[in-house]
N, CA and C atoms as a LAMMPS dump frame, in Angstrom:
ITEM: TIMESTEP
0
ITEM: NUMBER OF ATOMS
573
ITEM: BOX BOUNDS ff ff ff
-5.0000000000000000e+02 5.0000000000000000e+02
-5.0000000000000000e+02 5.0000000000000000e+02
-5.0000000000000000e+02 5.0000000000000000e+02
ITEM: ATOMS id mol type element x y z
1 1 1 N -378.444 206.452 -325.958
2 1 2 C -377.28 207.077 -326.776
3 1 3 C -377.57 208.614 -326.777
4 2 1 N -376.814 209.374 -326.556
5 2 2 C -376.78 211.042 -326.753
6 2 3 C -376.018 211.443 -327.993
7 3 1 N -376.733 211.885 -328.906
8 3 2 C -375.992 212.48 -330.066
9 3 3 C -375.535 213.996 -329.904
10 4 1 N -374.257 214.178 -329.972
11 4 2 C -373.745 215.483 -329.646
12 4 3 C -373.317 216.168 -331.139
13 5 1 N -373.588 217.253 -331.315
14 5 2 C -373.192 217.785 -332.613
15 5 3 C -372.868 219.256 -332.135
16 6 1 N -371.418 219.641 -332.342
17 6 2 C -370.961 220.899 -331.87
18 6 3 C -370.315 221.607 -332.952
19 7 1 N -370.291 222.957 -332.588
20 7 2 C -369.577 223.877 -333.59
21 7 3 C -369.724 225.273 -333.319
22 8 1 N -369.063 226.143 -334.032
23 8 2 C -369.246 227.706 -333.828
24 8 3 C -370.493 228.071 -334.332
25 9 1 N -371.105 227.594 -335.395
26 9 2 C -372.426 227.959 -335.946
27 9 3 C -372.296 229.518 -336.103
28 10 1 N -371.668 229.904 -336.97
29 10 2 C -371.411 231.228 -337.275
30 10 3 C -371.407 231.7 -338.649
31 11 1 N -372.614 231.662 -339.36
32 11 2 C -373.885 231.116 -338.815
33 11 3 C -374.08 229.553 -339.117
34 12 1 N -375.182 229.016 -338.511
35 12 2 C -375.598 227.557 -338.851
36 12 3 C -376.209 227.56 -340.35
37 13 1 N -376.043 226.588 -341.108
38 13 2 C -376.463 226.684 -342.521
39 13 3 C -377.105 225.408 -342.904
40 14 1 N -377.727 225.168 -344.029
41 14 2 C -378.409 224.095 -344.379
42 14 3 C -377.524 222.749 -344.444
43 15 1 N -376.088 222.84 -344.64
44 15 2 C -375.343 221.849 -344.525
45 15 3 C -375.246 221.169 -343.167
46 16 1 N -375.178 222.116 -342.203
47 16 2 C -375.299 221.778 -340.63
48 16 3 C -376.593 220.974 -340.537
49 17 1 N -377.706 221.722 -340.867
50 17 2 C -378.939 220.848 -340.645
51 17 3 C -378.984 219.72 -341.278
52 18 1 N -378.604 219.501 -342.451
53 18 2 C -378.529 218.254 -343.226
54 18 3 C -377.843 217.03 -342.534
55 19 1 N -376.705 217.521 -342.158
56 19 2 C -375.773 216.515 -341.374
57 19 3 C -376.378 216.088 -340.068
58 20 1 N -377.013 217.02 -339.461
59 20 2 C -377.821 216.639 -338.196
60 20 3 C -378.969 215.684 -338.49
61 21 1 N -379.591 216.045 -339.483
62 21 2 C -380.677 215.214 -339.927
63 21 3 C -380.307 213.736 -340.354
64 22 1 N -379.419 213.861 -341.166
65 22 2 C -378.872 212.422 -341.542
66 22 3 C -378.288 211.664 -340.38
67 23 1 N -377.746 212.371 -339.358
68 23 2 C -377.051 211.657 -338.199
69 23 3 C -378.336 211.096 -337.339
70 24 1 N -379.385 211.94 -337.179
71 24 2 C -380.498 211.352 -336.434
72 24 3 C -381.221 210.174 -337.157
73 25 1 N -381.309 210.365 -338.389
74 25 2 C -381.924 209.01 -339.239
75 25 3 C -381.02 207.935 -339.107
76 26 1 N -379.866 207.856 -339.357
77 26 2 C -379.04 206.845 -339.341
78 26 3 C -378.666 206.066 -337.94
79 27 1 N -378.829 206.885 -337.047
80 27 2 C -378.499 206.327 -335.653
81 27 3 C -379.682 206.306 -334.773
82 28 1 N -380.868 206.555 -335.454
83 28 2 C -382.198 206.464 -334.803
84 28 3 C -382.335 207.267 -333.527
85 29 1 N -381.761 208.574 -333.653
86 29 2 C -381.842 209.597 -332.649
87 29 3 C -383.029 210.358 -332.633
88 30 1 N -383.893 210.44 -331.77
89 30 2 C -385.211 211.362 -331.775
90 30 3 C -384.737 212.885 -331.901
91 31 1 N -383.531 213.116 -331.104
92 31 2 C -383.097 214.576 -331.006
93 31 3 C -381.656 214.614 -330.817
94 32 1 N -380.968 215.745 -331.092
95 32 2 C -379.542 215.801 -330.881
96 32 3 C -379.316 216.786 -329.613
97 33 1 N -378.258 216.863 -329.03
98 33 2 C -377.765 217.951 -328.254
99 33 3 C -376.747 218.77 -329.053
100 34 1 N -377.392 219.927 -329.555
101 34 2 C -376.536 220.93 -330.405
102 34 3 C -375.624 221.803 -329.334
103 35 1 N -374.265 221.762 -329.489
104 35 2 C -373.458 222.505 -328.615
105 35 3 C -372.744 223.744 -329.385
106 36 1 N -373.204 224.891 -328.952
107 36 2 C -372.714 226.069 -329.628
108 36 3 C -371.299 226.331 -328.895
109 37 1 N -370.299 226.36 -329.502
110 37 2 C -369.108 226.641 -328.768
111 37 3 C -368.976 228.004 -328.48
112 38 1 N -368.783 228.306 -327.119
113 38 2 C -368.846 229.699 -326.531
114 38 3 C -367.569 230.387 -327.011
115 39 1 N -366.361 229.563 -326.636
116 39 2 C -365.059 230.122 -327.232
117 39 3 C -364.339 228.962 -327.958
118 40 1 N -364.687 228.822 -329.149
119 40 2 C -363.994 227.784 -329.982
120 40 3 C -362.468 227.859 -329.96
121 41 1 N -362 226.542 -329.476
122 41 2 C -360.479 226.47 -329.495
123 41 3 C -359.765 226.44 -330.83
124 42 1 N -360.487 226.33 -331.912
125 42 2 C -359.989 225.932 -333.136
126 42 3 C -360.29 227.009 -334.166
127 43 1 N -361.045 228.232 -333.889
128 43 2 C -361.323 228.911 -334.822
129 43 3 C -361.809 230.434 -334.057
130 44 1 N -361.706 231.387 -334.96
131 44 2 C -362.232 232.79 -334.521
132 44 3 C -363.679 232.889 -334.82
133 45 1 N -364.466 233.523 -333.991
134 45 2 C -365.926 233.73 -334.386
135 45 3 C -366.136 235.206 -334.631
136 46 1 N -367.311 235.595 -335.467
137 46 2 C -367.667 236.804 -335.971
138 46 3 C -368.688 237.604 -335.074
139 47 1 N -369.302 236.687 -334.331
140 47 2 C -370.488 236.954 -333.436
141 47 3 C -370.385 236.563 -332.017
142 48 1 N -370.925 237.278 -331.028
143 48 2 C -371.058 236.714 -329.706
144 48 3 C -371.537 235.319 -329.529
145 49 1 N -371.313 234.642 -328.434
146 49 2 C -371.741 233.15 -328.32
147 49 3 C -373.317 233.346 -328.141
148 50 1 N -373.915 234.313 -327.366
149 50 2 C -375.245 234.314 -327.183
150 50 3 C -376.117 234.595 -328.544
151 51 1 N -375.517 235.252 -329.586
152 51 2 C -376.18 235.562 -330.74
153 51 3 C -376.08 234.236 -331.558
154 52 1 N -375.016 233.51 -331.476
155 52 2 C -374.87 232.341 -332.361
156 52 3 C -375.648 231.148 -331.786
157 53 1 N -375.998 231.31 -330.45
158 53 2 C -376.864 230.432 -329.755
159 53 3 C -378.352 230.655 -330.32
160 54 1 N -378.779 231.949 -330.569
161 54 2 C -379.876 232.312 -331.064
162 54 3 C -380.211 231.781 -332.389
163 55 1 N -379.143 231.977 -333.217
164 55 2 C -379.153 231.449 -334.526
165 55 3 C -379.309 229.953 -334.602
166 56 1 N -378.544 229.221 -333.731
167 56 2 C -378.592 227.668 -333.565
168 56 3 C -380.002 227.25 -333.281
169 57 1 N -380.543 228.001 -332.316
170 57 2 C -381.919 227.649 -331.822
171 57 3 C -382.98 227.833 -333.13
172 58 1 N -382.707 228.868 -333.998
173 58 2 C -383.556 228.852 -335.109
174 58 3 C -383.317 227.94 -336.228
175 59 1 N -382.035 227.471 -336.119
176 59 2 C -381.724 226.4 -337.111
177 59 3 C -382.243 224.919 -336.677
178 60 1 N -382.024 224.595 -335.444
179 60 2 C -382.127 223.226 -335.133
180 60 3 C -383.419 223.143 -334.209
181 61 1 N -384.531 223.295 -334.676
182 61 2 C -385.648 223.409 -333.963
183 61 3 C -385.946 221.914 -333.628
184 62 1 N -386.605 221.684 -332.464
185 62 2 C -386.791 220.234 -332.12
186 62 3 C -385.496 219.593 -331.358
187 63 1 N -384.388 220.234 -331.527
188 63 2 C -383.13 219.702 -330.617
189 63 3 C -382.93 220.285 -329.607
190 64 1 N -382.072 219.866 -328.59
191 64 2 C -381.6 220.66 -327.606
192 64 3 C -380.443 221.431 -327.948
193 65 1 N -380.568 222.754 -327.806
194 65 2 C -379.477 223.404 -328.169
195 65 3 C -379.003 224.445 -327.026
196 66 1 N -377.751 224.317 -326.782
197 66 2 C -377.181 224.956 -325.582
198 66 3 C -375.691 225.477 -325.777
199 67 1 N -375.341 226.295 -325.028
200 67 2 C -374.025 226.9 -325.312
201 67 3 C -372.806 225.682 -324.691
202 68 1 N -371.756 225.542 -325.113
203 68 2 C -370.744 224.783 -324.644
204 68 3 C -369.538 225.641 -324.292
205 69 1 N -369.316 225.869 -322.934
206 69 2 C -368.269 226.536 -322.461
207 69 3 C -366.894 226.02 -322.496
208 70 1 N -366.738 224.914 -322.894
209 70 2 C -365.44 224.327 -322.943
210 70 3 C -364.862 224.404 -324.345
211 71 1 N -363.576 224.796 -324.325
212 71 2 C -362.871 225.184 -325.613
213 71 3 C -362.534 223.919 -326.445
214 72 1 N -362.286 222.777 -325.775
215 72 2 C -361.895 221.358 -326.484
216 72 3 C -363.019 220.407 -325.955
217 73 1 N -363.103 219.429 -326.892
218 73 2 C -363.955 218.328 -326.865
219 73 3 C -363.829 217.403 -325.633
220 74 1 N -362.437 217.028 -325.479
221 74 2 C -362.197 216.288 -324.152
222 74 3 C -362.541 216.982 -322.906
223 75 1 N -362.404 218.371 -322.825
224 75 2 C -362.774 219.038 -321.701
225 75 3 C -364.386 218.818 -321.368
226 76 1 N -365.274 218.994 -322.482
227 76 2 C -366.498 218.571 -322.185
228 76 3 C -366.91 217.536 -321.746
229 77 1 N -366.225 216.371 -322.437
230 77 2 C -366.459 214.979 -322.006
231 77 3 C -366.033 214.423 -320.744
232 78 1 N -365.088 215.418 -320.192
233 78 2 C -364.568 215.065 -318.688
234 78 3 C -365.585 215.966 -317.762
235 79 1 N -365.974 216.978 -318.157
236 79 2 C -366.637 217.89 -317.396
237 79 3 C -368.255 217.599 -317.13
238 80 1 N -368.82 216.798 -318.223
239 80 2 C -370.153 216.541 -318.051
240 80 3 C -370.309 215.012 -318.19
241 81 1 N -371.482 214.723 -317.991
242 81 2 C -372.013 213.244 -318.134
243 81 3 C -373.044 213.075 -319.226
244 82 1 N -372.834 212.131 -320.199
245 82 2 C -373.747 211.966 -321.306
246 82 3 C -373.949 210.459 -321.396
247 83 1 N -375.329 210.012 -321.548
248 83 2 C -375.645 208.553 -321.719
249 83 3 C -375.043 208.139 -323.006
250 84 1 N -373.973 207.285 -323.149
251 84 2 C -373.471 206.723 -324.327
252 84 3 C -373.378 207.725 -325.337
253 85 1 N -372.27 208.713 -325.201
254 85 2 C -372.207 209.895 -326.142
255 85 3 C -371.753 209.474 -327.519
256 86 1 N -372.285 210.072 -328.487
257 86 2 C -371.982 209.851 -330.043
258 86 3 C -371.757 211.373 -330.522
259 87 1 N -370.385 211.41 -330.612
260 87 2 C -370.116 212.873 -331.254
261 87 3 C -370.129 212.902 -332.623
262 88 1 N -371.057 213.724 -333.357
263 88 2 C -371.096 213.732 -334.74
264 88 3 C -370.115 214.956 -335.43
265 89 1 N -369.381 214.421 -336.216
266 89 2 C -368.494 215.445 -336.86
267 89 3 C -368.379 215.149 -338.451
268 90 1 N -367.967 216.025 -339.165
269 90 2 C -367.908 215.857 -340.584
270 90 3 C -366.516 215.349 -341.001
271 91 1 N -366.205 214.83 -342.236
272 91 2 C -365.038 214.194 -342.544
273 91 3 C -363.895 215.222 -342.511
274 92 1 N -364.219 216.471 -342.858
275 92 2 C -363.119 217.575 -342.712
276 92 3 C -362.459 217.546 -341.446
277 93 1 N -363.534 217.547 -340.42
278 93 2 C -363.091 217.706 -339.064
279 93 3 C -362.398 216.442 -338.674
280 94 1 N -362.805 215.118 -339.058
281 94 2 C -362.117 213.946 -338.627
282 94 3 C -360.698 213.976 -339.293
283 95 1 N -360.6 214.542 -340.534
284 95 2 C -359.196 214.669 -341.039
285 95 3 C -358.278 215.221 -340.152
286 96 1 N -358.719 216.226 -339.349
287 96 2 C -357.875 216.9 -338.371
288 96 3 C -357.952 216.455 -337.064
289 97 1 N -358.583 215.355 -336.876
290 97 2 C -358.742 214.738 -335.463
291 97 3 C -357.451 214.488 -334.809
292 98 1 N -356.615 214.157 -335.145
293 98 2 C -355.196 213.892 -334.596
294 98 3 C -354.643 215.12 -333.89
295 99 1 N -355.137 216.409 -334.547
296 99 2 C -354.465 217.465 -333.966
297 99 3 C -355.481 217.999 -332.84
298 100 1 N -356.587 217.234 -332.499
299 100 2 C -357.527 217.558 -331.285
300 100 3 C -356.686 217.382 -330.104
301 101 1 N -357.213 217.968 -329.037
302 101 2 C -356.594 217.728 -327.685
303 101 3 C -356.948 216.469 -327.302
304 102 1 N -355.843 215.481 -327.153
305 102 2 C -356.157 214.113 -326.62
306 102 3 C -357.181 213.385 -327.302
307 103 1 N -356.869 212.973 -328.706
308 103 2 C -357.856 212.405 -329.402
309 103 3 C -358.361 210.982 -328.819
310 104 1 N -357.248 210.187 -328.478
311 104 2 C -357.504 208.932 -328.005
312 104 3 C -358.461 208.998 -326.604
313 105 1 N -358.254 210.014 -325.937
314 105 2 C -359.066 210.013 -324.737
315 105 3 C -360.498 210.493 -325.211
316 106 1 N -360.655 211.323 -326.149
317 106 2 C -361.992 211.454 -326.681
318 106 3 C -362.755 210.143 -326.994
319 107 1 N -361.719 209.175 -327.59
320 107 2 C -362.587 208.003 -328.042
321 107 3 C -362.889 207.076 -326.86
322 108 1 N -362.066 207.19 -325.727
323 108 2 C -362.32 206.409 -324.611
324 108 3 C -363.738 206.978 -324.096
325 109 1 N -364.109 208.16 -324.21
326 109 2 C -365.411 208.65 -323.507
327 109 3 C -366.332 208.895 -324.423
328 110 1 N -366.259 208.71 -325.778
329 110 2 C -367.464 208.886 -326.717
330 110 3 C -367.049 208.173 -327.997
331 111 1 N -368.204 207.834 -328.684
332 111 2 C -367.845 207.125 -330.097
333 111 3 C -367.875 208.465 -331.273
334 112 1 N -367.264 208.48 -332.135
335 112 2 C -367.429 209.282 -333.083
336 112 3 C -368.226 208.775 -334.233
337 113 1 N -369.163 209.745 -334.848
338 113 2 C -369.898 209.378 -335.931
339 113 3 C -369.42 210.368 -337.038
340 114 1 N -368.665 209.98 -338.101
341 114 2 C -368.146 210.719 -339.027
342 114 3 C -368.936 210.781 -340.408
343 115 1 N -369.366 212.124 -340.717
344 115 2 C -370.276 212.182 -342.034
345 115 3 C -369.303 212.172 -343.201
346 116 1 N -369.395 211.356 -344.029
347 116 2 C -368.621 211.275 -345.307
348 116 3 C -369.683 211.652 -346.653
349 117 1 N -368.877 212.267 -347.734
350 117 2 C -369.739 212.64 -348.764
351 117 3 C -369.002 212.011 -350
352 118 1 N -370.021 211.77 -350.985
353 118 2 C -369.289 211.356 -352.306
354 118 3 C -368.105 212.165 -352.706
355 119 1 N -367.14 211.442 -353.208
356 119 2 C -366.042 212.267 -353.427
357 119 3 C -364.89 212.558 -352.391
358 120 1 N -365.107 212.507 -351.356
359 120 2 C -364.197 212.759 -350.249
360 120 3 C -363.198 211.774 -350.103
361 121 1 N -361.991 212.026 -350.228
362 121 2 C -360.982 211.086 -350.387
363 121 3 C -360.785 210.032 -349.053
364 122 1 N -361.244 208.961 -349.162
365 122 2 C -361.296 207.935 -348.021
366 122 3 C -359.845 207.446 -347.508
367 123 1 N -358.828 207.755 -348.327
368 123 2 C -357.534 207.611 -347.605
369 123 3 C -357.23 208.342 -346.602
370 124 1 N -357.746 209.814 -346.648
371 124 2 C -357.318 210.666 -345.682
372 124 3 C -357.935 210.217 -344.405
373 125 1 N -359.032 209.645 -344.39
374 125 2 C -359.829 209.175 -343.296
375 125 3 C -359.163 207.91 -342.699
376 126 1 N -358.758 207.018 -343.527
377 126 2 C -357.921 205.932 -343.169
378 126 3 C -356.481 206.19 -342.34
379 127 1 N -356.016 207.039 -343.037
380 127 2 C -354.787 207.624 -342.399
381 127 3 C -354.892 207.997 -340.99
382 128 1 N -356.167 208.608 -340.589
383 128 2 C -356.307 208.994 -339.173
384 128 3 C -356.726 207.771 -338.507
385 129 1 N -357.469 206.956 -338.968
386 129 2 C -357.992 205.744 -338.254
387 129 3 C -356.666 204.946 -337.838
388 130 1 N -355.764 204.723 -338.864
389 130 2 C -354.476 204.088 -338.508
390 130 3 C -353.651 204.42 -337.274
391 131 1 N -353.904 205.613 -336.848
392 131 2 C -352.988 206.287 -335.837
393 131 3 C -353.85 206.156 -334.566
394 132 1 N -355.106 205.758 -334.546
395 132 2 C -355.795 205.878 -333.247
396 132 3 C -355.834 204.528 -332.523
397 133 1 N -355.777 204.777 -331.186
398 133 2 C -355.996 203.483 -330.203
399 133 3 C -357.063 202.663 -330.412
400 134 1 N -358.256 203.475 -330.558
401 134 2 C -359.35 202.75 -330.546
402 134 3 C -360.191 203.022 -331.901
403 135 1 N -359.711 202.693 -332.851
404 135 2 C -360.506 202.944 -334.368
405 135 3 C -361.86 202.276 -334.495
406 136 1 N -362.17 201.307 -333.748
407 136 2 C -363.517 200.66 -333.668
408 136 3 C -364.484 201.694 -333.126
409 137 1 N -364.05 202.655 -332.49
410 137 2 C -365.07 203.713 -331.85
411 137 3 C -365.314 204.652 -332.819
412 138 1 N -365.186 204.565 -334.096
413 138 2 C -365.407 205.53 -335.121
414 138 3 C -366.296 204.846 -336.274
415 139 1 N -367.402 205.456 -336.353
416 139 2 C -368.315 204.839 -337.37
417 139 3 C -368.6 205.916 -338.494
418 140 1 N -368.548 205.445 -339.753
419 140 2 C -368.805 206.406 -340.813
420 140 3 C -370.292 206.335 -341.344
421 141 1 N -370.883 207.486 -341.767
422 141 2 C -372.123 207.299 -342.476
423 141 3 C -372.134 208.231 -343.468
424 142 1 N -372.915 208.3 -344.619
425 142 2 C -372.952 208.995 -345.721
426 142 3 C -373.958 210.175 -345.704
427 143 1 N -373.549 211.237 -346.321
428 143 2 C -374.424 212.327 -346.336
429 143 3 C -374.511 212.947 -347.825
430 144 1 N -375.444 213.587 -348.101
431 144 2 C -375.429 214.292 -349.488
432 144 3 C -374.456 215.486 -349.462
433 145 1 N -373.699 215.707 -350.564
434 145 2 C -372.77 216.755 -350.476
435 145 3 C -373.515 218.072 -350.418
436 146 1 N -373.006 219.026 -349.762
437 146 2 C -373.458 220.416 -349.557
438 146 3 C -372.396 221.408 -349.538
439 147 1 N -372.208 222.176 -350.61
440 147 2 C -370.992 223.036 -350.79
441 147 3 C -371.018 224.387 -349.965
442 148 1 N -372.066 224.536 -349.094
443 148 2 C -372.227 225.848 -348.367
444 148 3 C -371.346 225.847 -347.398
445 149 1 N -370.737 227.167 -347.107
446 149 2 C -369.84 227.266 -346.09
447 149 3 C -370.327 228.684 -345.253
448 150 1 N -370.075 228.669 -344.082
449 150 2 C -370.426 229.67 -343.23
450 150 3 C -369.628 231.015 -343.589
451 151 1 N -368.509 231.032 -344.158
452 151 2 C -367.687 232.174 -344.441
453 151 3 C -368.413 232.699 -345.609
454 152 1 N -368.901 231.889 -346.692
455 152 2 C -369.749 232.536 -347.755
456 152 3 C -370.808 233.305 -347.298
457 153 1 N -371.548 232.698 -346.483
458 153 2 C -372.804 233.204 -346.026
459 153 3 C -372.633 234.518 -345.524
460 154 1 N -371.439 234.582 -344.431
461 154 2 C -371.242 235.889 -343.804
462 154 3 C -370.937 237.003 -344.912
463 155 1 N -370.294 236.612 -345.998
464 155 2 C -369.889 237.542 -347.166
465 155 3 C -371.143 237.996 -347.873
466 156 1 N -372.166 237.004 -348.112
467 156 2 C -373.417 237.404 -348.656
468 156 3 C -374.227 238.23 -347.83
469 157 1 N -374.25 237.873 -346.582
470 157 2 C -375.048 238.661 -345.569
471 157 3 C -374.505 240.123 -345.622
472 158 1 N -373.224 240.365 -345.568
473 158 2 C -372.61 241.709 -345.482
474 158 3 C -372.957 242.303 -346.728
475 159 1 N -373.007 241.674 -347.789
476 159 2 C -373.285 242.428 -349.085
477 159 3 C -374.812 242.637 -349.396
478 160 1 N -375.584 242.114 -348.406
479 160 2 C -377.201 242.176 -348.605
480 160 3 C -377.734 241.31 -349.441
481 161 1 N -377.086 240.396 -349.86
482 161 2 C -377.478 239.194 -350.978
483 161 3 C -378.498 238.22 -350.14
484 162 1 N -379.183 237.848 -351.197
485 162 2 C -380.207 236.719 -350.481
486 162 3 C -379.665 235.705 -349.923
487 163 1 N -380.24 234.937 -348.959
488 163 2 C -379.594 233.861 -348.248
489 163 3 C -380.628 232.617 -348.356
490 164 1 N -381.63 232.811 -348.961
491 164 2 C -382.677 231.773 -349.023
492 164 3 C -381.943 230.511 -349.685
493 165 1 N -382.27 229.367 -349.084
494 165 2 C -381.822 228.228 -349.495
495 165 3 C -380.31 227.805 -348.995
496 166 1 N -379.732 228.786 -348.486
497 166 2 C -378.468 228.567 -347.77
498 166 3 C -378.336 228.36 -346.261
499 167 1 N -379.378 229.101 -345.764
500 167 2 C -379.627 228.89 -344.138
501 167 3 C -381.134 228.66 -344.034
502 168 1 N -381.514 228.029 -342.879
503 168 2 C -382.813 227.806 -342.644
504 168 3 C -383.623 229.164 -342.617
505 169 1 N -384.87 229.334 -342.844
506 169 2 C -385.618 230.538 -342.91
507 169 3 C -385.526 231.417 -341.613
508 170 1 N -385.454 230.537 -340.435
509 170 2 C -385.335 231.419 -339.083
510 170 3 C -384.145 232.007 -338.982
511 171 1 N -383.126 231.141 -339.506
512 171 2 C -381.572 231.947 -339.456
513 171 3 C -381.579 233.16 -340.335
514 172 1 N -382.057 233.065 -341.573
515 172 2 C -382.09 234.098 -342.481
516 172 3 C -382.811 235.365 -342.004
517 173 1 N -384.025 235.183 -341.222
518 173 2 C -384.656 236.2 -340.628
519 173 3 C -383.929 236.862 -339.556
520 174 1 N -383.304 236.166 -338.722
521 174 2 C -382.601 236.587 -337.501
522 174 3 C -381.443 237.61 -338.187
523 175 1 N -380.757 237.117 -339.237
524 175 2 C -379.578 237.782 -339.76
525 175 3 C -380.037 239.141 -340.246
526 176 1 N -381.201 238.999 -341.01
527 176 2 C -381.784 240.344 -341.609
528 176 3 C -382.098 241.218 -340.521
529 177 1 N -382.95 240.666 -339.703
530 177 2 C -383.653 241.381 -338.53
531 177 3 C -382.606 242.372 -337.743
532 178 1 N -381.533 241.535 -337.4
533 178 2 C -380.585 242.176 -336.521
534 178 3 C -379.329 242.737 -337.243
535 179 1 N -379.396 242.795 -338.574
536 179 2 C -378.224 243.221 -339.446
537 179 3 C -376.899 242.516 -339.116
538 180 1 N -376.952 241.178 -338.784
539 180 2 C -375.792 240.405 -338.545
540 180 3 C -374.756 240.179 -339.597
541 181 1 N -373.639 240.371 -339.435
542 181 2 C -372.558 240.359 -340.461
543 181 3 C -372.344 241.577 -341.393
544 182 1 N -373.487 242.324 -341.063
545 182 2 C -373.433 243.643 -341.925
546 182 3 C -372.108 244.447 -341.669
547 183 1 N -371.497 245.179 -342.682
548 183 2 C -370.257 245.878 -342.469
549 183 3 C -370.383 247.127 -341.739
550 184 1 N -371.652 247.562 -341.459
551 184 2 C -372.272 248.728 -341.1
552 184 3 C -372.396 248.607 -339.412
553 185 1 N -372.156 247.409 -338.858
554 185 2 C -372.455 247.194 -337.41
555 185 3 C -371.051 247.911 -336.695
556 186 1 N -371.542 248.239 -335.624
557 186 2 C -370.412 249.016 -334.78
558 186 3 C -369.819 247.855 -333.68
559 187 1 N -368.887 248.091 -333.073
560 187 2 C -368.418 247.365 -332.127
561 187 3 C -369.293 247.164 -331.09
562 188 1 N -370.113 248.197 -330.663
563 188 2 C -371.186 248.153 -329.614
564 188 3 C -372.388 247.27 -330.023
565 189 1 N -372.542 247.202 -331.208
566 189 2 C -373.684 246.149 -331.7
567 189 3 C -373.154 244.7 -331.564
568 190 1 N -371.84 244.366 -331.479
569 190 2 C -371.376 243.065 -331.506
570 190 3 C -371.385 242.483 -330.134
571 191 1 N -371.323 243.24 -329.077
572 191 2 C -371.311 242.815 -327.809
573 191 3 C -372.665 242.647 -327.253
């Protein structure tokens, strides 16, 4: 089985790392393939792909971290071969799964492992399941709640506020060393 965990990781934070760790434990995966979306089809990024890749490598030590050049999950699954792929997503992402490009085709090629947290409305997840052709290809697992958001971390970094406890130490160090998310960066610094 190949565990796949993708995202913009702009920046990766302790919530991402916690979700990855819980998935490895729950599904007995020694490591994950971390896919840093080069050009996410669902959101705008604030840093170039190569910089986000460096941040992800600092966050997910011991895992395989690489760029994902595909804008959509189905394109990745069609374009590459994985041994019994298990695509790991959070409950928020799964709630929007029906808006993904060809969600049923995704489930034909991979199983989904959906991380749920206490208090998340199960009825939202069940509504998505009811619309899928292959709901049996979706498995849920619990994680500890973590309110950290990448947007909050970007704002804190721009303000020069401490990031300890919000991002892995290596990510914190790279953000500070490179002045990432600083309002003083020029457009030349971003490329």
